[in-house]
C-alpha positions, 0 to 999 in steps of 0.5 A, spaced: 716 538 850 719 532 853 722 526 849 716 522 851 711 526 848 715 527 842 716 520 841 708 519 841 708 524 836 713 521 831 710 514 831 706 511 825 702 505 826 705 499 821 698 499 817 699 506 816 706 506 813 704 500 809 698 503 806 703 509 804 708 505 801 703 501 797 702 507 793 709 509 791 712 507 785 717 501 785 723 505 784 722 509 790 720 503 794 727 500 792 730 506 795 726 506 801 729 499 803 735 503 806 731 507 810 730 502 816 730 494 817 723 494 819 721 498 812 726 493 808 723 487 811 716 490 810 717 491 802 721 485 801 715 480 804 711 476 798 704 479 801 707 486 800 709 485 793 703 482 791 699 487 794 703 493 790 702 489 784 695 488 785 694 496 786 698 497 780 694 493 775 688 496 778 689 504 779 695 505 774 695 507 767 699 501 764 705 502 759 706 498 753 713 495 750 714 495 743 720 491 740 721 492 732 722 496 726 717 502 727 715 509 729 711 507 735 716 504 739 717 504 747 725 503 748 727 498 753 732 501 756 739 498 758 737 491 758 742 487 762 745 483 756 753 482 755 756 485 750 759 478 748 751 477 746 750 477 738 743 481 740 737 479 744 729 477 743 724 479 747 719 473 749 714 476 753 712 480 759 708 478 765 707 482 772 713 487 770 718 481 769 720 481 761 723 475 759 729 476 754 733 470 750 740 471 747 746 467 744 753 468 744 754 464 738 750 465 731 750 458 730 747 456 737 740 457 739 739 462 744 742 459 751 742 465 755 735 467 758 734 472 763 728 474 767 728 482 768 725 487 772 727 494 769 723 497 774 727 495 780 734 494 776 734 486 778 734 480 773 735 473 774 739 469 769 736 462 768 741 456 768 743 453 761 737 449 758 738 441 757 737 441 750 743 445 746 740 446 739 745 448 733 742 452 727 747 450 722 741 445 721 736 450 717 731 445 720 732 446 727 727 451 731 727 453 738 721 457 741 720 460 748 714 462 751 713 466 758 707 465 763 705 466 770 702 461 774 697 464 779 695 458 783 703 458 785 705 465 784 710 462 780 713 464 773 715 459 768 719 459 761 717 454 756 722 452 751 720 447 745 725 444 740 723 442 733 726 439 727 723 442 721 716 439 723 717 434 728 717 436 736 723 434 739 723 436 746 719 440 751 722 443 757 720 448 762 723 452 767 720 454 774 723 461 777 720 458 784 724 451 783 730 454 779 731 449 774 729 446 768 725 440 767 723 436 761 716 434 760 714 427 760 707 429 758 708 429 750 705 435 746 700 433 740 704 430 734 702 436 730 704 441 735 711 442 731 707 443 724 708 450 721 712 452 727 717 456 723 711 459 719 707 465 720 702 466 723 704 460 727 709 464 731 703 467 734 701 465 741 696 468 747 695 467 754 688 466 757 686 463 763 694 461 765 694 457 759 698 458 752 695 458 746 697 457 738 694 455 732 696 449 728 695 444 722 692 438 725 696 434 719 702 435 715 697 434 708 691 436 712 686 442 712 684 442 719 686 447 724 686 447 731 688 451 737 693 447 742 693 450 749 698 449 754 696 449 762 702 453 765 699 450 772 698 443 770 704 443 765 699 439 760 697 440 753 690 440 751 686 442 744 680 447 743 676 446 737 676 452 732 669 456 730 666 452 725 667 457 719 674 457 720 676 450 721 678 448 714 684 451 710 681 454 704 686 460 702 692 459 697 696 462 703 692 460 709 698 461 713 698 468 713 690 469 714 689 467 721 692 470 728 690 468 735 690 473 740 686 476 746 680 480 746 677 482 753 680 476 757 677 471 752 681 467 746 680 471 740 681 469 732 682 474 727 681 471 720 683 475 714 681 475 707 683 478 701 690 480 704 694 478 697 689 481 692 692 487 689 688 493 689 683 490 694 681 492 701 683 487 706 677 484 710 677 482 718 673 477 722 673 477 729 671 471 733 671 470 740 670 464 745 665 467 750 666 461 755 673 458 755 673 451 753 666 451 750 666 450 742 659 452 742 661 459 745 665 461 739 661 468 736 663 472 730 663 479 733 664 483 727 667 484 720 670 490 718 675 492 712 681 496 711 686 498 706 692 494 704 697 498 708 698 494 714 704 489 715 701 485 721 696 485 727 699 487 734 692 485 737 688 489 741 689 494 746 686 495 753 681 500 750 679 494 745 681 497 739 685 493 734 692 496 733 696 494 726 703 495 725 704 499 718 707 496 712 713 501 711 715 498 705 708 501 702 708 508 698 702 509 702 703 513 708 701 509 714 694 510 717 693 515 723 693 510 728 692 512 735 697 511 740 699 504 743 698 507 750 695 502 755 697 496 751 694 489 753 696 485 747 699 479 743 706 477 741 707 478 733 711 476 727 719 476 728 720 480 734 715 485 733 711 486 740 706 490 743 705 488 750 702 490 757 707 492 762 706 494 769 711 496 774 712 491 780 717 489 785 717 482 783 724 479 784 725 484 790 729 479 795 729 473 790 736 469 792 738 469 785 736 476 783 742 480 780 742 488 782 745 492 777 
């Protein structure tokens, strides 16, 4: 066989190569970059990275990450955190990127923020935020949130600084821009209220917007959902269902969780939570049409014994998952595997969150490989 015939047999059209590569896991694709320049160029292209992610989201069983003191944990392996740091918190994950925060000083709120893709062993260190917060003042509070802007294919970190009940500053980092920006459009005056109490740690992302439950006034009894559009970088407000707009419980700040159910904003109302020897009742409210107050619907009510600590949200099969209360003498319930999680950030760093392999950060100019 002559050389001409041999070259014809070994030639594979680029579109076929692309389809084959799209089916490989992220770690394998990183190794494929070294095969030849044409493969490296192809794999690092934005449209290939997006197509690979879309395929993973559509066809692959998604993993979950749980960060907390429980038996149902998937470990974060070797996060790129310096030994100088006092520890780290996981904020959230989006499209294979994990947002981590940490600090080298216990007296200063987290100033080291990372966007980490463990699948391809790359991370980006965010520049230092504009506002440094000292925790010696007990009332100083810093919260970080992480989201994806599907309109511009950008990843953003929102940082909110409060002093007790007053929101002092809001700044946002854009991965595409590579810098922090202080927001001039102010948040609602009541946004900082309750920021240090449970369940106001809770938040969820629906329609490229962050959502929280807040009390409208310091001494008032009205609850409201505050939203933040990741694309427009503007705050908004959504009314609660008529049945849960008022505070009626002695410990209401422990009785309403905000979450996501089948892609919609959901509220989990809890009653009898603090009554000894009583089953806890749950009422699930779902906003079936986003932004339309009249579309709030109570899907169901159910009860369970008092052996859970808090809600982890809903998995991809729409099953409600709880964190067992290890302080109780009762054995934990026979919870199903946390597999295929879709869920919601929870109290004090305990997280069940949707995770999928991706190539995001591959070829990013500021990404560090390790």
